Rosetta silent file (secondary structure, phi, psi, omega in degrees, C-alpha in Angstrom):
SEQUENCE: XXXXXXXXXXXXXXXXXXXXXXXXXXXXXXXXXXXXXXXXXXXXXXXXXXXXXXXXXXXXXXXXXXXXXXXXXXXXXXXXXXXXXXXXXXXXXXXXXXXXXXXXXXXXXXXXXXXXXXXXXXXXXXXXXXXXXXXXXXXXXXXXXXXXXXXXXXXXXXXXXXXXXXXXXXXXXXXXXXXXXXXXXXXXXXXXXXXXXXXXXXXXXXXXXXXXXXXXXXXXXXXXXXXXXXXXXXXXXXXXXXXXXXXXXXXXXXXXXXXXXXXXXXXXXXXXXXXXXXXXXXXXXXXXXXXXXXXXXXXXXXXXXXXXXXXXXXXXXXXXXXXXXXXXXXXXXXX
SCORE:     score description
SCORE:     0.000 S_00000001
   1 L     0.000   84.753 -176.059  107.761  120.729   84.758 S_00000001
   2 L   -71.025  157.926  176.315  108.227  120.742   80.987 S_00000001
   3 L   -77.316 -178.197 -175.235  108.873  117.625   78.972 S_00000001
   4 L   -57.365  150.089  179.629  112.171  116.989   77.246 S_00000001
   5 L   -59.856  117.792 -176.060  113.544  119.706   75.024 S_00000001
   6 H   -63.639  -47.226  179.217  111.918  119.149   71.634 S_00000001
   7 H   -59.012  -44.053 -179.665  114.739  120.661   69.507 S_00000001
   8 H   -62.824  -44.354 -178.389  117.401  118.644   71.330 S_00000001
   9 H   -66.623  -36.103  179.198  115.356  115.457   71.091 S_00000001
  10 H   -66.622  -34.221  175.810  114.617  116.028   67.421 S_00000001
  11 H   -64.396  -27.936  178.878  118.335  116.343   66.797 S_00000001
  12 L   -80.406   -3.586  177.775  118.603  112.932   68.427 S_00000001
  13 L   105.573    6.699  179.096  116.206  111.541   65.860 S_00000001
  14 L  -100.974  121.988 -174.567  112.878  111.795   67.705 S_00000001
  15 L   -99.452  -23.969 -175.267  110.229  113.603   65.684 S_00000001
  16 L  -107.855  140.500  179.018  107.108  113.235   67.861 S_00000001
  17 H   -59.835  -36.442  179.060  106.534  114.781   71.280 S_00000001
  18 H   -60.128  -39.679  179.223  104.920  111.495   72.422 S_00000001
  19 H   -64.287  -43.154  179.566  108.153  109.629   71.610 S_00000001
  20 H   -60.830  -48.071 -177.132  110.209  112.144   73.568 S_00000001
  21 H   -62.959  -43.578 -177.388  107.848  111.974   76.522 S_00000001
  22 H   -62.460  -42.235 -176.262  107.685  108.181   76.547 S_00000001
  23 H   -78.074  -29.855 -176.679  111.457  107.720   76.574 S_00000001
  24 H   -86.065  -13.105 -178.815  112.200  110.530   79.044 S_00000001
  25 L   -63.012  146.950  174.055  109.622  109.424   81.645 S_00000001
  26 L   -59.473  132.572  179.383  110.898  107.943   84.884 S_00000001
  27 L   -59.548  144.668  178.738  110.770  104.145   84.472 S_00000001
  28 H   -61.078  -28.350  178.257  107.880  102.482   86.273 S_00000001
  29 H   -63.184  -36.283  177.821  110.481  100.265   87.941 S_00000001
  30 H   -61.697  -46.653 -179.389  111.946  103.331   89.673 S_00000001
  31 H   -63.649  -42.173  178.537  108.555  104.247   91.053 S_00000001
  32 H   -60.813  -42.277  179.524  107.946  100.659   92.099 S_00000001
  33 H   -66.459  -39.123  178.484  111.268  100.500   93.941 S_00000001
  34 H   -63.664  -42.507  179.630  110.581  103.794   95.695 S_00000001
  35 H   -66.722  -43.698  179.855  107.155  102.561   96.797 S_00000001
  36 H   -64.690  -41.621  178.338  108.507   99.177   97.929 S_00000001
  37 H   -63.386  -41.707  178.199  111.356  100.827   99.802 S_00000001
  38 H   -63.271  -44.271  179.286  108.961  103.220  101.506 S_00000001
  39 H   -60.486  -40.306  179.779  106.652  100.358  102.491 S_00000001
  40 H   -64.612  -41.125  179.018  109.609   98.455  103.967 S_00000001
  41 H   -64.589  -45.184 -179.825  110.686  101.484  106.017 S_00000001
  42 H   -62.553  -43.145  178.486  107.151  102.079  107.293 S_00000001
  43 H   -61.189  -43.061  178.833  106.778   98.406  108.189 S_00000001
  44 H   -61.961  -41.350  178.131  110.082   98.479  110.052 S_00000001
  45 H   -63.588  -42.094  179.534  109.011  101.554  112.014 S_00000001
  46 H   -63.926  -44.838 -179.816  105.702   99.931  112.935 S_00000001
  47 H   -62.385  -44.106 -178.894  107.353   96.709  114.082 S_00000001
  48 H   -63.555  -34.942 -179.360  109.911   98.620  116.133 S_00000001
  49 H   -85.460   -8.350 -178.918  107.142  100.663  117.782 S_00000001
  50 L    70.530   34.683 -177.856  104.959   97.611  118.373 S_00000001
  51 L  -110.878  132.780  177.104  102.058   99.080  116.414 S_00000001
  52 E  -108.100  139.031  177.148   99.633   97.024  114.338 S_00000001
  53 E  -101.037  119.445  176.804   97.526   98.497  111.522 S_00000001
  54 E   -86.530  113.323 -174.153   93.996   97.110  111.319 S_00000001
  55 L   -91.938  -45.483 -173.618   93.118   97.149  107.631 S_00000001
  56 L   -91.710   74.409  178.127   89.837   95.270  107.346 S_00000001
  57 L  -122.877  165.135  179.910   87.609   97.469  109.477 S_00000001
  58 L   -62.081  -40.574 -178.943   84.310   99.163  108.793 S_00000001
  59 L   -66.246  -25.429 -177.245   85.933  102.589  108.794 S_00000001
  60 L   -87.423   -4.001 -177.015   88.484  101.437  106.218 S_00000001
  61 H   -55.738  -47.195  179.399   85.865  100.217  103.708 S_00000001
  62 H   -59.724  -39.176  179.935   85.882  103.460  101.616 S_00000001
  63 H   -66.605  -46.917  179.804   89.675  103.399  101.400 S_00000001
  64 H   -64.342  -37.355  178.484   89.822   99.742  100.439 S_00000001
  65 H   -64.840  -42.062  179.924   87.029  100.224   97.918 S_00000001
  66 H   -64.713  -45.936  179.734   88.859  103.147   96.307 S_00000001
  67 H   -64.384  -39.235  178.011   92.156  101.284   96.088 S_00000001
  68 H   -64.266  -40.069 -179.913   90.408   98.213   94.694 S_00000001
  69 H   -65.468  -47.861 -176.926   88.638  100.342   92.113 S_00000001
  70 H   -67.169  -51.275 -177.247   91.749  102.188   90.952 S_00000001
  71 H   -72.013  -33.360  176.902   94.161   99.270   90.844 S_00000001
  72 H   -67.028  -41.411  177.774   91.499   96.858   89.552 S_00000001
  73 H   -63.685  -43.429  179.180   90.577   99.234   86.737 S_00000001
  74 H   -61.701  -40.138  179.158   94.229   99.697   85.821 S_00000001
  75 H   -66.832  -42.617 -179.014   94.741   95.926   85.717 S_00000001
  76 H   -63.888  -34.056 -176.186   91.629   95.373   83.625 S_00000001
  77 L   -98.727   11.524 -175.136   92.714   98.040   81.122 S_00000001
  78 L   -60.351  -26.336 -179.703   96.401   97.107   81.037 S_00000001
  79 L  -108.149   20.894 -179.313   96.079   95.800   77.447 S_00000001
  80 L   -59.062  141.894 -177.504   93.751   98.552   76.203 S_00000001
  81 L  -101.882  -29.790 -176.932   94.320   99.438   72.554 S_00000001
  82 L   -83.822  152.201 -177.321   92.447  102.706   72.164 S_00000001
  83 H   -61.471  -41.308 -176.512   93.952  106.004   73.253 S_00000001
  84 H   -64.159  -44.757  179.845   91.036  106.922   75.501 S_00000001
  85 H   -71.094  -31.979  174.387   91.119  103.683   77.506 S_00000001
  86 H   -63.248  -38.489  178.301   94.903  103.834   77.740 S_00000001
  87 H   -65.565  -41.280  178.197   94.525  107.310   79.239 S_00000001
  88 H   -61.532  -43.561  179.940   91.977  106.014   81.737 S_00000001
  89 H   -62.927  -45.099 -179.436   94.335  103.205   82.748 S_00000001
  90 H   -62.354  -47.175 -178.767   97.300  105.574   83.136 S_00000001
  91 H   -65.427  -40.077 -177.201   95.340  108.107   85.178 S_00000001
  92 H   -65.078  -46.937 -178.821   93.747  105.434   87.341 S_00000001
  93 H   -66.121  -37.051  179.299   96.961  103.703   88.324 S_00000001
  94 H   -68.243  -38.529  175.876   98.649  107.048   89.055 S_00000001
  95 H   -64.513  -38.518  176.692   95.751  108.181   91.243 S_00000001
  96 H   -63.079  -39.411  179.272   95.984  104.885   93.075 S_00000001
  97 H   -66.774  -38.618  175.925   99.712  105.423   93.638 S_00000001
  98 H   -61.448  -41.445  178.709   99.094  108.918   95.056 S_00000001
  99 H   -62.516  -41.484 -179.761   96.576  107.389   97.454 S_00000001
 100 H   -66.726  -40.831  176.758   99.079  104.738   98.547 S_00000001
 101 H   -59.205  -44.753 -179.758  101.780  107.382   99.085 S_00000001
 102 H   -63.459  -43.159  179.636   99.364  109.372  101.233 S_00000001
 103 H   -64.016  -45.801  179.768   98.357  106.331  103.249 S_00000001
 104 H   -62.853  -38.071  178.050  101.938  105.236  103.881 S_00000001
 105 H   -64.425  -44.937 -179.565  102.821  108.772  104.936 S_00000001
 106 H   -64.117  -41.784  178.941   99.895  109.011  107.348 S_00000001
 107 H   -64.771  -41.079 -177.021  100.685  105.612  108.859 S_00000001
 108 H   -62.980  -27.727 -177.491  104.387  106.457  109.218 S_00000001
 109 H   -63.626  -25.291 -178.432  103.613  109.516  111.338 S_00000001
 110 H   -67.980  -57.544  177.254  102.478  107.279  114.216 S_00000001
 111 H   -65.575  -32.472  178.547  105.764  105.428  114.894 S_00000001
 112 H   -65.265  -41.335  177.932  107.726  108.542  113.946 S_00000001
 113 H   -59.839  -36.021  179.098  105.777  110.589  116.518 S_00000001
 114 H   -65.704  -22.251  179.176  106.726  108.003  119.123 S_00000001
 115 H   -89.095   -9.539 -175.734  110.401  108.695  118.406 S_00000001
 116 L   -78.224  166.138 -179.939  110.061  112.458  118.790 S_00000001
 117 L  -136.928  136.247  175.454  110.979  114.489  121.856 S_00000001
 118 L    64.819 -172.470  175.988  109.463  117.644  123.297 S_00000001
 119 L  -137.292  142.743 -175.830  107.449  120.235  121.389 S_00000001
 120 L  -101.726   17.534 -177.852  108.698  123.198  119.373 S_00000001
 121 H   -53.874  -43.403  179.912  105.563  125.332  119.745 S_00000001
 122 H   -55.291  -40.321  179.188  107.342  128.212  121.545 S_00000001
 123 H   -66.678  -44.277  179.321  109.698  128.625  118.589 S_00000001
 124 H   -64.295  -37.281  177.915  106.852  128.468  116.068 S_00000001
 125 H   -65.160  -39.822  178.369  104.859  130.987  118.125 S_00000001
 126 H   -64.574  -38.915  177.900  107.802  133.395  118.140 S_00000001
 127 H   -63.492  -45.020  178.095  108.115  133.118  114.359 S_00000001
 128 H   -60.621  -41.821  179.194  104.407  133.871  113.956 S_00000001
 129 H   -62.052  -41.802  178.486  104.701  136.842  116.293 S_00000001
 130 H   -64.331  -27.626  178.813  107.620  138.167  114.260 S_00000001
 131 L   -92.102    2.090 -179.436  105.490  137.853  111.114 S_00000001
 132 L    59.181   38.339  176.970  102.539  139.559  112.869 S_00000001
 133 L  -102.356  124.415 -176.770  100.336  136.538  112.290 S_00000001
 134 L  -114.307  100.375 -175.631   97.649  136.108  114.937 S_00000001
 135 H   -61.988  -39.176 -177.924   96.146  132.635  114.790 S_00000001
 136 H   -60.751  -34.952  177.996   93.451  133.355  117.346 S_00000001
 137 H   -63.536  -41.140  177.523   92.017  136.117  115.160 S_00000001
 138 H   -63.659  -45.209 -177.795   91.648  133.655  112.275 S_00000001
 139 H   -63.706  -45.639 -178.703   90.055  131.075  114.523 S_00000001
 140 H   -62.849  -36.764  178.450   87.581  133.509  116.099 S_00000001
 141 H   -64.576  -42.684  179.360   86.529  134.752  112.653 S_00000001
 142 H   -69.267  -43.021 -178.594   85.814  131.199  111.482 S_00000001
 143 H   -61.601  -28.054 -177.482   84.104  130.230  114.741 S_00000001
 144 L   -87.326   -8.677 -175.742   81.742  133.201  114.386 S_00000001
 145 L  -132.282  101.621 -179.903   80.686  132.443  110.802 S_00000001
 146 H   -54.456  -33.320 -179.684   79.245  128.987  109.951 S_00000001
 147 H   -64.389  -35.076  176.608   79.648  129.658  106.235 S_00000001
 148 H   -69.859  -31.660  178.311   83.418  129.993  106.741 S_00000001
 149 H   -65.836  -47.536 -179.866   83.411  126.721  108.660 S_00000001
 150 H   -65.860  -45.276 -179.361   81.742  124.803  105.821 S_00000001
 151 H   -63.038  -40.730 -179.599   83.840  126.512  103.149 S_00000001
 152 H   -65.455  -41.931  179.004   87.024  125.889  105.113 S_00000001
 153 H   -63.919  -43.927  179.336   86.303  122.198  105.624 S_00000001
 154 H   -63.121  -43.286 -179.418   85.511  121.691  101.935 S_00000001
 155 H   -65.701  -42.184 -177.959   88.642  123.561  100.866 S_00000001
 156 H   -66.461  -36.036 -178.355   90.860  121.714  103.336 S_00000001
 157 H   -83.561    0.680 -179.656   89.533  118.323  102.269 S_00000001
 158 H   -83.276   11.425 -174.745   90.077  119.111   98.571 S_00000001
 159 H   -59.612  -24.934 -179.303   93.712  117.997   98.815 S_00000001
 160 H   -94.526   -4.089 -178.235   92.994  114.947   96.615 S_00000001
 161 H   -73.616  -47.986 -177.536   91.069  116.834   93.921 S_00000001
 162 H   -60.352  -43.491  177.651   94.040  118.536   92.265 S_00000001
 163 H   -59.472  -39.486  179.778   96.098  115.335   91.832 S_00000001
 164 H   -63.169  -42.632  179.614   93.151  113.642   90.117 S_00000001
 165 H   -65.417  -47.787 -177.406   92.750  116.571   87.725 S_00000001
 166 H   -64.930  -45.518 -178.854   96.458  116.850   86.968 S_00000001
 167 H   -68.317  -34.831  174.526   97.038  113.129   86.501 S_00000001
 168 H   -63.850  -41.690  179.112   93.932  112.864   84.338 S_00000001
 169 H   -63.255  -48.203 -178.753   95.177  115.725   82.180 S_00000001
 170 H   -61.920  -41.062 -179.112   98.647  114.236   81.782 S_00000001
 171 H   -66.503  -44.549 -177.504   97.258  110.828   80.889 S_00000001
 172 H   -64.690  -35.925 -178.378   94.769  112.177   78.343 S_00000001
 173 L   -94.787   14.630  175.929   97.416  114.305   76.632 S_00000001
 174 L    55.979   42.379  178.027   99.990  111.494   76.688 S_00000001
 175 L  -106.367   66.493 -176.073  102.355  113.365   78.961 S_00000001
 176 H   -61.146  -39.723 -179.661  103.628  110.336   80.813 S_00000001
 177 H   -61.046  -40.425  178.500  106.861  112.034   81.885 S_00000001
 178 H   -65.301  -42.384 -179.809  104.888  114.821   83.559 S_00000001
 179 H   -62.697  -44.417 -178.764  102.618  112.341   85.333 S_00000001
 180 H   -73.223  -33.073  174.957  105.455  110.269   86.710 S_00000001
 181 H   -65.351  -36.948  177.301  107.463  113.325   87.701 S_00000001
 182 H   -62.184  -44.487  176.255  104.392  114.537   89.609 S_00000001
 183 H   -57.796  -42.635 -178.706  104.249  111.220   91.473 S_00000001
 184 H   -64.723  -39.647  179.530  107.927  111.571   92.329 S_00000001
 185 H   -65.924  -43.676  178.483  107.451  115.104   93.672 S_00000001
 186 H   -60.605  -45.105  179.534  104.515  114.046   95.856 S_00000001
 187 H   -60.835  -46.031 -177.099  106.533  111.116   97.217 S_00000001
 188 H   -68.027  -39.482  178.390  109.591  113.262   97.974 S_00000001
 189 H   -62.237  -41.292  177.952  107.509  116.017   99.592 S_00000001
 190 H   -65.076  -42.417  179.622  105.835  113.448  101.857 S_00000001
 191 H   -61.665  -46.207 -178.967  109.206  111.899  102.746 S_00000001
 192 H   -65.805  -38.197  179.356  110.743  115.276  103.611 S_00000001
 193 H   -60.254  -46.443 -178.518  107.703  116.292  105.658 S_00000001
 194 H   -69.867  -37.063  178.747  107.916  113.192  107.862 S_00000001
 195 H   -62.965  -37.797  178.602  111.696  113.466  108.164 S_00000001
 196 H   -77.798  -30.908 -178.801  111.366  117.026  109.464 S_00000001
 197 H   -58.594  -39.677 -177.520  108.377  116.175  111.661 S_00000001
 198 L   -64.617  -25.739 -178.732  110.446  113.928  113.925 S_00000001
 199 L   -91.566  -15.751 -177.296  112.760  116.894  114.632 S_00000001
 200 L  -141.382   59.289  176.684  110.018  119.477  115.198 S_00000001
 201 L   -67.029  149.061 -179.423  106.868  117.960  116.714 S_00000001
 202 L  -145.855  151.217  176.029  104.260  120.474  117.839 S_00000001
 203 L   -79.156  -25.859 -179.575  100.940  120.476  119.638 S_00000001
 204 L    98.034  154.951 -175.715   99.580  123.132  117.307 S_00000001
 205 H   -65.338  -30.987 -179.080   98.149  126.611  117.930 S_00000001
 206 H   -62.699  -46.883 -179.255   94.660  125.388  118.834 S_00000001
 207 H   -68.440  -34.723 -174.187   95.947  123.350  121.763 S_00000001
 208 H   -84.301  -35.793 -168.744   98.416  126.023  122.849 S_00000001
 209 H  -104.686  -23.184 -177.635   96.462  129.235  122.408 S_00000001
 210 L   -96.891  132.756  179.385   92.799  128.423  122.981 S_00000001
 211 L  -133.572  136.134  179.743   91.534  127.977  126.531 S_00000001
 212 L   107.808 -171.327  179.391   87.993  127.359  127.651 S_00000001
 213 L   -56.440  144.541 -176.877   84.886  125.987  125.922 S_00000001
 214 L   -96.224  112.320  179.638   85.388  125.203  122.229 S_00000001
 215 L   -76.945  -22.369  179.915   82.929  127.103  119.989 S_00000001
 216 L  -154.309  126.692  179.322   84.123  125.331  116.832 S_00000001
 217 L   -95.792  114.427  179.471   86.210  122.184  116.413 S_00000001
 218 L   -64.046  167.947 -177.763   88.472  122.382  113.329 S_00000001
 219 L   -58.564  -36.776 -177.871   88.908  119.462  110.973 S_00000001
 220 L   -86.289   -6.772  174.210   92.242  118.479  112.582 S_00000001
 221 L    51.876 -140.851 -176.797   90.818  118.729  116.111 S_00000001
 222 L  -123.592   43.262 -174.283   93.288  118.196  118.992 S_00000001
 223 H   -71.283  -35.088 -176.553   94.978  114.985  117.899 S_00000001
 224 H   -59.869  -53.836 -178.757   98.599  116.123  118.327 S_00000001
 225 H   -69.282  -18.525  179.883   98.507  116.803  122.094 S_00000001
 226 H   -87.432  -43.252 -172.363   96.364  113.709  122.662 S_00000001
 227 H   -91.412  -37.200 -175.298   98.131  111.104  120.525 S_00000001
 228 H   -61.331  -48.351  176.895  101.801  112.118  120.419 S_00000001
 229 H   -60.165  -38.008  179.324  102.430  111.738  124.193 S_00000001
 230 H   -64.489  -39.367  177.834  100.560  108.420  124.144 S_00000001
 231 H   -66.669  -37.070  178.456  102.714  107.177  121.266 S_00000001
 232 H   -65.409  -31.968 -179.558  105.871  108.241  123.098 S_00000001
 233 L   -93.605   11.091  177.848  104.810  106.214  126.119 S_00000001
 234 L    55.973   37.924  179.175  103.932  103.192  123.931 S_00000001
 235 L   -91.227   -7.975  179.070  100.318  103.382  125.055 S_00000001
 236 L  -113.741  121.376 -176.644   98.980  102.904  121.524 S_00000001
 237 L  -115.476   -6.126  178.616   99.469   99.453  120.014 S_00000001
 238 E  -151.459  150.981  177.442   97.068   99.493  117.076 S_00000001
 239 E  -135.089  148.610 -179.481   95.627  101.968  114.596 S_00000001
 240 E   -94.418  124.363 -178.978   92.617  101.765  112.286 S_00000001
 241 H   -55.669  -30.911 -177.904   93.416  102.364  108.624 S_00000001
 242 H   -88.120   -0.527 -179.140   90.109  104.185  108.266 S_00000001
 243 H  -132.223   42.519  177.025   90.669  106.493  111.231 S_00000001
 244 L   -71.341  137.523 -177.922   94.164  107.867  110.689 S_00000001
 245 L  -112.282  149.330  178.580   94.657  111.257  112.320 S_00000001
 246 L   -75.680  118.910 -178.780   96.866  114.139  111.289 S_00000001
 247 L  -108.856  -11.908 -174.719   99.824  114.347  113.660 S_00000001
 248 L   -90.828  119.790  172.680  102.152  116.637  111.690 S_00000001
 249 L   -95.011  -55.900  178.856  102.015  120.316  112.541 S_00000001
 250 L  -118.884  129.123   -4.713  105.369  121.412  111.136 S_00000001
 251 L   -77.462  159.893  177.252  105.895  121.292  108.218 S_00000001
 252 L   -79.592  114.065  179.975  102.358  121.648  106.873 S_00000001
 253 H   -72.332  -30.245  176.292  101.868  118.987  104.203 S_00000001
 254 H   -60.230  -38.816  177.629   98.671  120.673  102.993 S_00000001
 255 H   -67.994  -45.207  178.046  100.798  123.728  102.220 S_00000001
 256 H   -57.802  -43.555  179.923  103.475  121.653  100.524 S_00000001
 257 H   -63.843  -45.748 -178.638  100.788  119.944   98.442 S_00000001
 258 H   -60.304  -42.801 -178.750   99.097  123.211   97.461 S_00000001
 259 H   -64.942  -44.736 -178.465  102.384  124.753   96.333 S_00000001
 260 H   -71.438  -29.983  175.413  103.409  121.770   94.227 S_00000001
 261 H   -65.188  -45.730 -179.660   99.897  121.519   92.712 S_00000001
 262 H   -63.731  -44.508 -179.481  100.019  125.188   91.707 S_00000001
 263 H   -62.623  -37.804 -179.966  103.559  124.867   90.355 S_00000001
 264 H   -71.772  -38.141 -177.222  102.601  121.810   88.301 S_00000001
 265 H   -79.746  -21.775 -171.870   99.420  123.370   86.921 S_00000001
 266 H   -57.057  -42.320  179.752  100.912  126.798   86.165 S_00000001
 267 L   -70.405  -10.572 -176.703  102.390  125.936   82.714 S_00000001
 268 L   -98.567  106.002 -172.133   99.025  124.463   81.644 S_00000001
 269 H   -55.892  -40.944 -175.835   96.840  127.342   80.488 S_00000001
 270 H   -71.168  -24.482 -176.703   93.556  125.442   80.856 S_00000001
 271 H  -104.850  -14.584 -171.507   94.298  124.339   84.442 S_00000001
 272 H   -53.387  -58.960 -173.343   96.297  127.302   85.749 S_00000001
 273 H   -75.951  -39.019  175.715   93.568  129.491   87.173 S_00000001
 274 H   -59.301  -44.660 -178.403   91.096  126.805   88.317 S_00000001
 275 H   -77.128  -28.886  173.677   93.770  124.969   90.315 S_00000001
 276 H   -63.229  -44.250  179.312   95.336  128.193   91.542 S_00000001
 277 H   -63.986  -48.231 -178.387   91.950  129.235   92.915 S_00000001
 278 H   -59.351  -44.126 -175.971   91.205  125.842   94.451 S_00000001
 279 H   -80.929  -23.988  171.531   94.571  125.588   96.165 S_00000001
 280 H   -64.798  -40.066  176.346   94.587  129.212   97.287 S_00000001
 281 H   -64.462  -38.949  178.165   91.352  128.403   99.119 S_00000001
 282 H   -64.111  -39.621  177.978   92.985  125.320  100.616 S_00000001
 283 H   -63.833  -40.997  179.900   95.883  127.464  101.817 S_00000001
 284 H   -65.554  -30.323 -179.394   93.491  129.977  103.387 S_00000001
 285 H   -82.036  -17.794 -171.234   91.720  127.146  105.225 S_00000001
 286 H   -64.150  -41.489 -179.498   94.920  125.518  106.494 S_00000001
 287 H   -56.515  -44.135 -176.923   95.685  127.672  109.572 S_00000001
 288 H   -86.064  -55.625 -175.433   92.330  126.923  111.211 S_00000001
 289 H   -66.199  -32.705  178.010   91.211  123.574  109.754 S_00000001
 290 L   -94.126   -0.628 -174.824   94.726  122.132  109.931 S_00000001
 291 L    44.960   60.662 -177.627   95.497  123.944  113.209 S_00000001
 292 L  -115.621  142.506  166.721   98.763  125.220  111.767 S_00000001
 293 L   -71.601  158.773  172.958  101.024  128.093  112.639 S_00000001
 294 H   -63.148  -33.107  177.637  102.037  130.324  109.749 S_00000001
 295 H   -60.117  -38.860  176.122  105.560  129.035  110.409 S_00000001
 296 H   -57.346  -43.068 -175.911  104.301  125.508  109.659 S_00000001
 297 H   -69.656  -37.989  177.353  103.032  126.706  106.314 S_00000001
 298 H   -64.489  -39.209  176.284  106.271  128.453  105.410 S_00000001
 299 H   -65.448  -38.460  176.918  108.145  125.246  106.182 S_00000001
 300 H   -62.553  -41.616  177.748  105.667  123.329  104.033 S_00000001
 301 H   -63.491  -37.567  178.237  106.262  125.699  101.130 S_00000001
 302 H   -65.706  -41.164  176.573  110.009  125.184  101.572 S_00000001
 303 H   -57.611  -45.975 -179.629  109.537  121.401  101.498 S_00000001
 304 H   -62.807  -41.731  179.823  107.629  121.722   98.237 S_00000001
 305 H   -62.582  -41.803  178.690  110.307  123.958   96.712 S_00000001
 306 H   -65.279  -43.804 -179.431  113.035  121.456   97.605 S_00000001
 307 H   -63.763  -45.673  179.598  111.014  118.527   96.238 S_00000001
 308 H   -61.880  -43.696 -178.725  110.191  120.331   92.992 S_00000001
 309 H   -66.649  -43.449 -178.388  113.801  121.419   92.497 S_00000001
 310 H   -63.703  -45.522 -179.477  115.229  118.000   93.293 S_00000001
 311 H   -70.394  -35.428  177.242  112.917  116.087   90.944 S_00000001
 312 H   -62.053  -40.196  179.275  113.352  118.705   88.197 S_00000001
 313 H   -66.424  -43.917  178.534  117.133  118.242   88.409 S_00000001
 314 H   -63.240  -38.943 -178.747  116.831  114.446   88.289 S_00000001
 315 H   -69.143  -41.032  178.691  114.437  114.698   85.377 S_00000001
 316 H   -62.024  -39.841  178.577  116.678  117.068   83.435 S_00000001
 317 H   -63.586  -42.839 -179.259  119.589  114.671   83.928 S_00000001
 318 H   -66.589  -42.772 -179.627  117.527  111.729   82.676 S_00000001
 319 H   -62.753  -41.320  178.897  116.214  113.623   79.649 S_00000001
 320 H   -65.260  -39.803  179.736  119.715  114.716   78.698 S_00000001
 321 H   -65.295  -41.815 -179.269  120.997  111.153   79.085 S_00000001
 322 H   -63.802  -49.404 -177.605  118.169  109.726   76.953 S_00000001
 323 H   -66.255  -37.169  179.156  118.593  112.205   74.108 S_00000001
 324 H   -67.433  -39.797  179.626  122.374  111.879   74.180 S_00000001
 325 H   -63.850  -42.537 -179.566  122.165  108.078   74.126 S_00000001
 326 H   -67.012  -40.555  179.650  119.802  108.097   71.173 S_00000001
 327 H   -61.910  -39.668 -179.887  121.944  110.593   69.297 S_00000001
 328 H   -68.270  -36.888 -179.599  125.026  108.431   69.808 S_00000001
 329 H   -68.665  -29.658 -175.226  123.177  105.305   68.632 S_00000001
 330 H   -96.536   -7.028  178.583  121.990  107.004   65.444 S_00000001
 331 L   -78.513  144.625  177.611  125.265  108.725   64.616 S_00000001
 332 L   -63.679  143.418  178.822  127.501  107.015   62.023 S_00000001
 333 L   -65.781  138.251  178.676  130.416  105.107   63.501 S_00000001
 334 L   -94.960  119.583 -178.698  133.671  106.938   63.332 S_00000001
 335 L   -78.265    0.000    0.000  136.434  104.701   61.994 S_00000001
């Protein structure tokens, strides 16, 4: 996701890359409106489903502490004068926003699951069979090797590492447009994932394909077949913010996240290979730890491609509008 075209912007009268980036970045008001709108939708879904979110619980302490730290630090440094502290403030607030997007997405899956009907596992299983992907073979290999279990859990839980690295990099190098575009892509990918989830709920391959004693319980466990029917029957009336469970099988958001992280890091030489490696490991861990069909992952990759393309188009339009507006303002009036 490159910043505004330097030659075009320079023709408009902007000589420094920082100036181009600052003016072409999505306004913070846009991000604020998107977040507020999302919160309103999630709240409406919760009210309609009769579900209450318990925020101040023991399990939620780490989440509340993290949000307090990020947003409190950003507020404290809002008037920072030095470049380094400004970068810390920018990175901190953006990391906090990613966390809020993730939380709202996870919470939204509960009322959305209650609106879903049936399960699409047979279709997903047929797609996997056509691709010659055998989930049970992956699971048995992991179950037989404890080192793969530990490595898989660490890789699967690394989903928040890449955003911190990328947002820190953008803030330090004064690439505000890149940072805000990244936030927009994450938000859109999460929105699309939940929108598709309501149309294609699934129990997941672990619940469908494994029978008998469980030799190894993946990170995502068996929450889909346990919670989704209960939500449909309005048997769940409250959820703990600190104990949110993954209910989305298709599309795989871990896959969508990995693809957009790799795509964002690829133009950055210093981050390309480290983040490619980290997210390749996360992708390899996703079938078992996330209990996902390969079809789920392909859908997740498609979600990421749509989100990246959509935000890139919006960003290109904004950059062109900004440079054109500046050029018109600096051009002599024609009598």
